[in-house]
N, C-alpha and C positions, 0 to 999 in steps of 0.2 A: 403586574402586568399579564396580560393573556398570550399564551403562546401558543404555537403550531410548531412541535417537531418534528422535523423530516429527516429521517436517518434508517438507513440500513444494515450497511458493514457495522465487522467490530470497531472502528476505529472511531465509530459515534457514538460506543455504549459506555463510557468515561464520560464524556459529553452531558449524555441525557441523564445520566447518573448524579454529576453538579448538582446542573438546576432543578433536579427532586428534590436533595440535601438540602440545597442554599436554604430552598425554601423561601425566595423571595416573592415567588412568580407561580401563576398557577398554568402550567401543564394541562391544555382543555382537551388536546388529542396528539396521539403519533400518526404521525405517515412513515407508511415504511411497503417494502418491497412486498407483493405476495409471494405464498408458501410456491415452491419450484420443485421440480424433482429433481434428486441428488445423489450419489453414490451410484455401486452397482446394480442396487434395484430398483434406481428413479425411485424411489420411496419422495412423496412429497415432504419438503420440509422447511420449518419457518427459518427467516433471516435472525442474522446475530441478534439485530436489536428487538426485533418480537422476539426472541426466544428470552431475551434477559429480562422485557416487561413484566415474564409469565400471568400473574392472575392479578395484577394490579391493578384498581381501578381505573383504569384510564384508557377513554377510547380509543381504539386502532382503527386504523383505513388502510387498507391494501388497494388503493386504483393501480390497475393495471397502466393505465396512462392520466397523469394528473394532471393535466391540461384542459380534458376534457370539458364542456359546457355541465355535466351533472357534477365532477366534481368540483370546479371552481364554485357552485353555488353549494355544495357541500360545506368547503371552506370559510367562503362569506359567511353562511351559517354561524358561525362558530364565533367571529368578529375577535380576530385576534390583534392583536397588539402587535407582535412582532412575529414571525415567522426566524426557527434557526434551521440552519441545513446542515447537517454534516454527513457525510459520505452516505447520500442519499444516491442515486443512480441515474435521476431524470434531470433535464435539462430544465427548468420554470421561464415559463414566459411570460411576455407581459403583462397580461391581465390577471395572473396568480399574483406576482410580482406585486401589483397596484391594491390586494388585497389588505395584509396590517396595515394597522394605523400609523406604526413606526417604521414600517419597514420590513427589509428579508435580508438577515445575517448568515453569513456561510464560516465552517472552520477549515480550515487548507491548512493540509503538513507541508507546509514547504516557505519558504520565506520568496514570497508574492516580488514582483512578478518570475523569478524564476519556478520551472518547475508546474509549468500551469498540466492539468489534467487530470485524469485517471491513476496515474500512479506515482508519484511526486516521492516518496519514501523510497523507492528501489530504483528508479532512476539515479536519486541525487547519492547513492551508495554506487551502482555499476559505476558513475560516470567520475567516482574518485574523490568527490566532497569529501571536505574536512568541517562542515558547518552545515545544516539545514534549519529545520524550526518548524513551525506553526504562525499563520497569520490569519486572521477573524476580517471580513470585509466584508461591505455593501453588494449584495447581488445582484447585477443587473443580469440581461438577456445575452451576453457573450461569456464562455467561458474561462473562467476564473479570474474576469479580468475589471471585476467591481472596484473601486473606491476603495483602499486597505484603513482598518480602525487600528487593530494592536498586533504588534509583532513580537514572538520572543527565539533565542535563540537556541539548538540544542546541538549540542558537540555529535558528531559521527566519531566512536573509538576503531581503532585496528580492529576490534574484535566483532565491531555489528554485525550486524544478518539486518536483511530487509525482516525479519521477523521483532526481531530486539528493538531497532528504531521505532517500527511499527506500532510500540507499546509504550514506548517514552513519550514521542508525539501524541498517542492518544492522550495520556495522561495531561502534557503540556497544553494541549489545545485544551481541554479539558479548564486550566486554569486560566488562560488566556479567556474564553469565554464567560467565565465570571464574570472577568472584570472588566467584558465589551458589553453585557448586561449591564451592570451597576453604570456604566457612562452613561447606554441607552434611557435609562431609567431616568439619570436627571439632566436628560436631556443635553450632552453634550461630548456625544461622539463625535470623533475627529471625521473626517474624510483625507486618505491621502490618497491625489491619482494616479496609478501605477505607470511606470515608465514604459510605455512601448518598444524602447531601443531595448530593455534589458529582460525582455521575454525570453524564457527558453517553454518546450515543451516538455509533457512525459505522458506518453501516449498509451491506453490501456494494454496489459501485457496480453503478450499471447505464449501459447504451450512452446509454440518453435522459436524463440525470443530465449529460451532455456541451451538450444543447439551452440556447443559449443565451436568455432573454430582454430583449429590450433597454431593458425598461423599468425592467432593475435597475439600482442604482448602478452607477457605473463601479467602483466600488471593489469592491465585489462579482464584477461579472463577471472583472476582472483577475484577482482571487485564484482563480477558479473556472478562469482559463486555464492560470495558475500550476500549480494542485491537480493537474488533469486531462490535465496533459502527464505523460507518452504515454499513457496508456488514463485513461479512453476520448476526448481531448480534446473539449476542445469545440469548435461547428461551429453554423452557421446556415448559413439558404437564399440562394442569392446571388439577387441582383436580376435582372432579366428569365431567370432559370433554372429556374420553379418544377420541384421534384421536387429538383434536382440542389444538394449541400451544399461549404461550405465551412469545411476544419479549420481554426480560430484556432492557432497554439501563442504566440505572442508578444505582447503589446499592452504600449502606457504611455499611463497617464492624463492627460487634457490636458483646458484650457477650451475648452469646446463652447456651442453652441447651436443649436434644432432638436427638430425631434421625435423620440422615441426610432427608434433604426433607422435613422434619416435619414446619406446621405453628404452630410457638412461640406466636408472639403476632398479633392483627388485629386492634392496634391504632395507631396513630399520620400521620408519612408521609407516610407510606406503609406498607404492611405486612412483617413480619423477619421470616426468612424461614434459618430453621438449616443448617450447613456443616458439613464435614467431622472430622473437627477439635477442636471441642471445642466451633467453636465462628458462628457468626450468618449474613446475608447477609440481610440487608433495601432496601428491594427494591424502590426508588427512584420514578423511573420512568419506564415504563410499556408501552407495545401495544398490545392488544389483538387481536389475528387472526379478518384480515377485519378490523379493528377500527382504528384511528388516534393513536399518543402515549400521553399519559396521566401521570400526577403522580399517585404516588402508594398509594396518599388519595382518590382520584377520582376513583381509579381503587376499594378499600375497599369497595365505596360507592355505587357502581354497580354490586358487586361479592359477594355474601355471603360465602368469606371464613369464617373457624370453627380453632378456634386454634384444633392443629393435624390432620388436614387436611394433606395429602402428594403430594407434586408438583412431577410431575414425569420427 
């Protein structure tokens, strides 16, 4: 089959690699996001998919808006059998979805209809799920609402972060995509409608989502610390340093007593901070503003925290 692959984020790279390694189909083009300013110097940088392609002899298209008349004409000229969409970053309108002869499919990082949206991996961890997975589906004009093809469950381990689970699901997604393309090639890909009553959302992450409210239950904070590592990272204001923040990278739930946000122990692996439900969080790894990540014990050595201090 002739495939146009549409993807931008790192989650898409294993899927693209699997299609190329399988060698059963021809990738006639890759559609990805334009280079954008990044970093402190705002130098223009390629997205992960374009960076992965390197100097491979595959046409790369980077439309600012993929649904324009000009973009549609260019994609039509390629005469694709299938559009494969993985973490692309733009919604596809009906005129674009009508181009491929055998339809448009998507790899999504959740067990649909749960966690539709831009950040299904992080929100699954943040909300304390024990199992998630990947789903392939037939794309329609609604966000992550198309008929499902295949699913694969992936366990969320106690020490998983948003970063580690991302990599597991990206790998699983590549396997499920390969099996899905086999079904499409054979002409027997199923269509399982999603149960709208069970649908949940996973909205795009913002930096402010990492701000810790110490009035939350300890498990809620702990799960968000895991989920938002490496980005956007959970953070709080350091005691006695208004306007300066500390990223919280690893925690452990322990017994506690005190007011939410209060430092109740300054020994051992790191400071122990009271949460809002009678439990507390041991800060096992942190990153002060402008510094590298460090253990909680090292943080205690360099910061004169006192029992009774309050973290903002």
